[in-house]
N, C-alpha and C positions, 0 to 999 in steps of 0.2 A: 584622591584619585579623580582624574578628569572625566567629566561626563560626556557622553556621546550626544551630539546634536541630533534632533529628530531627523533631519534630512540625511544624516550619515548612518542611521541605523541599518538601513538596507542599501545595498548597492543597486543602482537603478531604481531609486525610490518611486519615481513616477509610475513605473510599471506595476510595482507592488501595491501602491496606494489605490490604483484604479483597476487592479486585477479583478476579474469576475469571480475568482475563487477565494478572494480575500476573506469573505465571511465564513469560509470553511476552515481557514488556517487557525493554528493554535492561538495566535495573538491577533486574530482578525478584529476583535472588538476592544482592543486596548484603548483606554481613554487617554486624552492628551496629557493629563498629569502623570500617567504611568511612565512616560518615556524618560523622565528625569532619573528613574531608578536604573536605567540601562547604562552599564559601564564598559560593555564590550560589544563590538560590531556583530551583527547578524549577517552571515555570509550568504550570498546568492551563488550557488554552485550548480554545475552541470556535469552529468556523467553519461558516457556513451553506453550503449547496450552491452551487457555482460560485465561491466565494470562494477567493482565492489565498493559500496559506500563505507563499509566497515566489516570486520571479520567476527565470526563467532568466538566469544571469549575475550575479545580485545577490550582494552580499557575504554570506558565511556568518556567522551569529551563533550557530547551535546546530543540534542535530538534534532530531527529533520522533519520539516513540514513539506510534503510532496506537492509541488505546484503543477507538474505535468509529467506524463508517462506513468509507468507501472514498475513497482519494486517487488521482488520476491524475497521472503524470509526463509532461509535454508538452515536446517540443522542436520548434523551427522548422527545417525543412529549408532547403537552399541556394536552393530555388526558392520559398520563402515559405510552404510548406504546414506545417500543424501535424500532428505525429505523436505519438500516445500510445505511449510506449516501455515503460510498465509500469503496472499497477494494484496498489495496496497496500491491504491489509486489516488488521483488528485484530491487533496483535502485531508488525507490520512496523515498521521504522525508516525514517523519511523524511529525506532529506538527509544520508545517511551519508558522502557524498563530502566534506562540510564538514570532516571530520577530516584530509583530505589536501590540500585546495585552499582557496583563499581565496574561492571563489565556488561557487554551486550550479550543477550541470550542466543541470538541467531546471527548468521551472516546475511547482510542485506545486499542484494545484487540487482542491478538495473535489468529489468526484462526488456525494456525499450530505452531509447534515449530519455533521460529524465532531467528535470530541473528541480532543485530543492532549496529551501532556506535552512541553513544550519544554525541552530540557536545554542550558544554556549550554556553549560549547566549553571554557571554563576548568574547568568541573566535570569533564568527561570527561577532559581532559588531566591534571588532578590525580589523578583516580582511576586512570587508566591507568598513570600513572607509579608509583603506590604500591600498587596492588592487582593482584597477579599473576593471580588468577582472572578479574578484569574484563578485563585485557589479553587473556587467552585467549578470552574471550567476544567481545570486539570483533573480534579476528582472525577467529574463526569466522563472526561475523555478516557481516563484509566479504566473505569468500569465498562465503558463501551468497547474498549480494546480487548479486555478479557472476554466479554460476551461474544464479540465477533470472532475471536480466535477459537473459542469453544464451538461456536456454530459452524465455522469453516471446517474444522476437523470432523465434526459430527456429520455434516452434509456430504463431505467429499471422501470420507474414508470408510463408509459403511454402505451396505447394499450391494447389488449386482454391479457388474462393470457398466452396463447400460445406465443404471441409475446414477452412478458416480459421474460419468461423462455428461449426462443430461443436466445434473445439478451444477457441474462446472460451467456449462454453456449458459445456464440461467444466471449464475453468479457474475459472469463476465460480461453481461449485457451493459450497454452504455447507459449512463444516468440520463443522458439527453435524448436518446432514442432506444427504448427498450426492445426494439426489433433487431438491433444490431449487437452482435456478440464478438468480442475480440479475443481470440485464443492465442496460443504460443506454441513453441516447438513441442513435438510429441514426447521428447525426452523429459522436458519440464513437466508436461502434463502427467506423464507416468510417475514421476517423482512426487507429484502433488496427490495423485489419486491412488498411489500404491498399486499400480497396474503395469503390465509390460507395455512398451511403446507400440508393439504390433496390435495389442488388444485395444488401445486407445484409437489407433488408426482404423481398426475394423469397426468399432462402434460408431465413430464419426461417419465413416463411409455408409454404414447402414442407415443412419439418420438422414443422410443426403438422399439415398435411394428411396427412402420412404417419404420424401418431400416434407420432412419435419424441419430441416434447415436447408439453406441454399448457400453455397460458397460464393464469395464476392471477389476473391483474388486467387492468383495462381499458387500462392505460398501456403494456402490452407490455414490462414490466420484469421480471416474476416468472414463472418457468416451472417445471413439474415435469418431470423427465427420466423418460420412460417406457421408453426403450430405449437404455441406455448403450452397448451393443455397436454399435448403428447409428451413434452419434456417434463412437465410436472407429475405425470403419471405414466412413465415410460414403459412399464412392464404390463 
């Protein structure tokens, strides 16, 4: 089987190799000698807002490292409702369960325009088997994913409506500027928080009136956090 040259592993290699998020990506710390194990290209893909990266229950073909934008993981409950079980941001791995199962556990949908690197399963399996440091990183990433999923559900699905909305605002703060929080459509937030859309809107409006947060756009997606302590103890 022909090996892929280092410069062909990623499309647009220069951008990937010098990307400021590269240290967060799954293969961000690959060593030079690891590249000879790669026999399939890693695709640089782009998805528009609301496009599906893959469907719930669909056969797994690879995992995705998120380079820009946000992705929501959606599951359908037994009564037919859609629930957002987690929101992923740059540096996160999408579809990590593909390493253990033949199908994806959730539907992955772009909340915004996103760019991802899609890594074929055979690439990961080969590297995991031959690269001890990558195996350790995969194990750590898996544990982190499980913990973050548990924390996400615990923080956003329990407590009063005000607590859930406040926790969502805190979780969606920018890693670069903790004063800025990026939210999304009220339907998406209601599916995430297990609240009605009008309840979400009412609680956000109340936080604005109380000068806890300040809207920065007309769409109601971008907010400046003025009083972090009020969000941390909203009741």
